[in-house]
C-alpha positions in Angstrom: 0.0 0.0 0.0 1.4 3.4 -1.0 1.0 6.4 1.1 -0.1 9.3 -1.1 0.7 12.0 1.5 4.4 11.5 1.0 4.3 11.6 -2.8 5.5 14.8 -4.4 2.8 16.9 -6.0 3.1 18.8 -9.2 0.6 21.6 -9.9 0.0 23.1 -13.3 -1.2 26.7 -13.5 -4.7 25.7 -14.5 -5.0 23.5 -11.4 -4.4 26.2 -8.8 -7.2 27.3 -6.6 -8.9 30.5 -7.6 -10.3 32.6 -4.8 -10.0 35.8 -3.0 -6.9 34.7 -1.1 -5.0 34.0 -4.3 -6.3 37.1 -6.0 -5.1 39.4 -3.1 -1.8 37.5 -3.1 -1.0 38.7 -6.6 1.2 41.8 -7.0 -0.9 44.2 -8.9 -4.1 43.5 -7.0 -2.3 44.0 -3.7 -0.8 47.3 -4.9 -4.2 48.5 -6.0 -5.8 47.6 -2.7 -3.0 49.4 -0.9 -3.6 52.5 -3.0 -7.3 52.4 -2.4 -6.9 52.0 1.3 -4.4 54.9 1.5 -6.7 57.2 -0.6 -9.7 56.4 1.6 -7.6 57.0 4.7 -6.4 60.4 3.5 -10.0 61.3 2.6 -11.3 60.4 6.0 -8.4 62.3 7.7 -9.2 65.4 5.5 -12.9 65.2 6.3 -12.2 65.0 10.0 -9.7 67.9 9.9 -12.1 70.0 7.9 -14.8 69.5 10.5 -12.4 70.4 13.3 -11.3 73.6 11.4 -15.0 74.6 11.0 -15.6 74.0 14.8 -12.5 76.2 15.6 -13.7 79.0 13.3 -17.2 78.8 14.8 -15.8 79.0 18.4 -13.7 82.1 17.4 -16.9 83.7 16.0 -18.8 82.8 19.2 -16.0 84.4 21.3 -16.2 87.6 19.2 -20.0 87.7 19.5 -19.7 87.0 23.3 -17.4 90.0 23.7 -19.8 92.2 21.8 -22.7 91.1 24.0 -20.7 91.7 27.1 -19.8 95.2 25.9 -23.5 95.8 25.1 -24.6 94.7 28.6 -21.9 96.9 30.2 -23.2 100.0 28.3 -27.0 99.2 28.8 -27.3 98.4 32.5 -26.8 94.6 32.2 -29.8 94.4 29.7 -29.5 91.9 26.9 -29.7 92.9 23.2 -33.0 92.0 21.6 -31.3 90.6 18.6 -28.0 90.3 16.8 -29.1 93.3 14.6 -28.9 95.5 17.7 -25.3 94.6 18.1 -24.6 95.5 14.5 -26.6 98.7 14.5 -25.0 99.7 17.9 -21.5 99.3 16.4 -20.5 96.4 18.6 -20.1 94.1 15.5 -19.3 95.0 11.9 -21.7 92.3 10.6 -24.1 89.7 11.9 -22.0 86.7 13.1 -22.4 83.4 11.3 -20.9 80.0 12.0 -18.7 78.1 9.6 -21.7 76.4 8.0 -23.5 79.7 7.2 -26.1 79.7 10.0 -26.6 82.7 12.3 -25.4 82.5 15.8 -28.0 82.4 18.6 -27.9 84.7 21.6 -30.0 83.8 24.6 -30.6 85.8 27.7 -30.7 84.5 30.4 -28.3 81.8 29.5 -28.8 78.1 30.1 -25.5 77.7 31.9 -25.5 81.1 33.6 -29.0 82.3 34.6 -27.6 85.8 35.2 -25.6 85.9 32.0 -26.1 85.0 28.4 -25.2 82.2 26.0 -23.9 82.5 22.4 -24.3 79.2 20.5 -24.3 77.8 17.0 -26.8 75.3 15.6 -23.9 73.2 14.2 -23.6 71.6 10.7 -27.1 70.4 10.5 -28.7 73.7 11.5 -31.1 72.2 14.0 -31.8 74.5 16.9 -30.4 72.9 20.1 -29.3 69.8 18.2 -26.8 67.3 19.3 -24.0 68.8 17.2 -24.4 72.4 18.3 -21.2 74.4 19.2 -21.1 76.4 22.4 
């Protein structure tokens, strides 16, 4: 009785298994997958950094508007402005503040955090008032 496990095997190219594993093992397909993975990684990184830059720009605009509201309140016996237009017409701001996504900033008196103060917030990328992605 002969043991077939010990016999040498010869494979011809048409006898090789064809599957995903052998396809990925080939040089050009592997290179293409690496390029696609790298491109998608760069795209995701760019998207994340763009969103972070928009949040930073919005926070800078919120700080500017907050300083204008503080100056308004100091000049008007701690009263809050009725709207952002009052800050512009009073000369406290050059133009109505907008977030990085083009939405106007919200000024609320009294504030949610400080009942004796005020809050300046942005609705965030989706524009929903008091949404989960708002910027404060």
